[in-house]
C-alpha positions, -999 to 999 in steps of 0.1 A, spaced: -541 -31 -551 -535 7 -547 -512 22 -572 -486 30 -546 -486 -3 -529 -477 -18 -565 -450 7 -571 -435 -2 -533 -437 -38 -542 -419 -36 -574 -392 -13 -557 -387 -42 -534 -373 -63 -564 -346 -36 -571 -313 -44 -556 -285 -21 -551 -256 -18 -524 -257 19 -518 -220 18 -514 -204 53 -515 -168 64 -519 -149 71 -487 -153 107 -478 -120 125 -481 -106 100 -503 -91 105 -539 -107 85 -565 -98 68 -598 -122 55 -621 -104 31 -644 -122 16 -676 -108 -11 -697 -119 -22 -731 -139 -57 -730 -124 -82 -753 -102 -56 -770 -74 -82 -780 -97 -97 -806 -115 -63 -813 -83 -45 -821 -66 -73 -837 -94 -75 -865 -93 -38 -871 -61 -21 -862 -25 -21 -870 -3 -41 -843 13 -33 -820 2 3 -820 -22 21 -843 -23 58 -842 -61 59 -851 -68 35 -821 -49 59 -799 -66 90 -809 -100 72 -803 -89 63 -768 -76 100 -761 -111 113 -773 -128 87 -750 -107 98 -721 -114 134 -728 -150 129 -728 -149 110 -693 -129 138 -678 -151 163 -690 -185 146 -683 -175 134 -650 -156 165 -638 -122 150 -632 -88 167 -629 -65 144 -647 -69 115 -672 -43 90 -682 -46 65 -712 -25 36 -725 -33 10 -747 -71 2 -742 -75 15 -706 -83 48 -692 -77 63 -656 -95 91 -644 -87 110 -613 -111 130 -590 -105 151 -562 -114 142 -525 -142 166 -525 -157 155 -557 -195 148 -549 -209 138 -583 -239 114 -578 -233 117 -542 -201 94 -548 -222 64 -553 -200 36 -565 -225 16 -584 -238 48 -604 -203 60 -609 -189 28 -623 -221 21 -645 -222 56 -659 -184 56 -666 -183 25 -685 -212 37 -704 -197 69 -713 -167 51 -724 -186 27 -745 -209 52 -761 -180 78 -769 -154 52 -785 -184 36 -804 -192 69 -819 -157 79 -828 -149 44 -839 -180 38 -858 -183 2 -845 -198 -12 -812 -172 -14 -783 -178 -22 -746 -156 -9 -717 -161 -21 -679 -152 0 -649 -137 -2 -616 -128 22 -585 -94 27 -571 -92 51 -538 -63 68 -524 -58 81 -489 -34 109 -499 -14 126 -526 15 101 -526 -9 73 -530 -23 92 -562 13 96 -572 19 57 -568 -9 48 -586 -1 66 -617 36 57 -616 22 21 -615 -1 24 -649 28 41 -664 53 13 -656 25 -11 -669 23 8 -702 62 6 -708 62 -32 -698 35 -39 -720 46 -18 -751 79 -36 -748 62 -72 -747 38 -61 -775 65 -48 -799 84 -81 -795 54 -103 -799 41 -87 -828 74 -87 -845 77 -124 -841 42 -131 -851 49 -110 -886 79 -132 -889 56 -162 -891 55 -173 -856 23 -188 -842 4 -175 -809 20 -201 -790 55 -200 -805 59 -161 -800 45 -164 -764 68 -193 -755 100 -174 -770 93 -144 -747 80 -163 -716 103 -153 -686 127 -131 -708 142 -100 -693 140 -66 -705 174 -67 -721 166 -98 -740 137 -81 -755 153 -49 -764 180 -68 -780 154 -89 -801 140 -57 -817 175 -39 -820 186 -70 -841 157 -63 -863 163 -25 -867 140 -15 -839 153 9 -813 124 6 -785 136 38 -767 132 58 -802 94 49 -804 69 74 -798 65 84 -765 28 78 -764 35 42 -770 58 38 -743 48 60 -715 8 66 -725 -7 101 -727 -22 123 -704 -52 148 -706 -58 177 -681 -72 211 -679 -57 244 -687 -65 279 -684 -63 304 -715 -74 340 -720 -102 346 -748 -108 378 -761 -142 390 -768 -165 420 -767 -185 438 -737 -222 439 -753 -230 469 -730 -200 488 -740 -185 474 -772 -150 473 -755 -126 446 -761 -123 425 -730 -100 393 -721 -116 366 -699 -102 335 -686 -115 301 -700 -105 263 -695 -98 238 -722 -84 204 -724 -49 197 -733 -33 163 -742 4 156 -733 17 130 -758 54 134 -744 48 124 -707 81 125 -684 90 93 -663 101 85 -628 105 116 -604 95 141 -632 63 123 -635 57 123 -600 62 161 -601 38 163 -631 9 143 -614 12 165 -582 10 197 -603 -22 182 -621 -36 174 -586 -29 209 -573 -39 231 -604 -70 254 -602 -100 234 -613 -125 262 -619 
């Protein structure tokens, strides 16, 4: 058998679907920690741990920079990274984007945490700016809901309830009930750090850097860009405006 024939026969065994993101659509890659409930319970303070939060911010920043996104949002163990309609990395191949984003997240978090961790990834697409704004409002609402539930659940667990008892006590309970449960124990949910209740955003910002022209020795100022982390995100209509600003900010 000729070498080229052997190569062709082996290639026939490879399977991939060659699906590409819809041309002209906004795209979000969302990565989530796999099995992070058990992973974090054994290693981090509950319901929130500042170290874990900073590790997630580092991971989100790596994804944003490595994959050339315009905005990243992280809450709990998930990260959403937004890409423009004209984004063409890897020719917009879904299979490659999903596998590489999961790989970057897993490698980055493992490096900063010092223990192996695995992330999975999925794709969301939006046809216009309003759909993108709705997506990030949805994820922020999820952050708030999960934060309130998490504080209640772990408060009860630390009082001695079992997993089943704490879950049963909170099942079907209203937001008001949960806020009151915490308030009776000296915890005002509305005064907890905003990154716990609303998540955190990472985006590009431009800044001026002073340098020296090697030809003339004169001082010059040039524009550069860097990542900025927002730990105090607004909410509702103000967050809508914030997301739209990130979407329309100069990228280069």
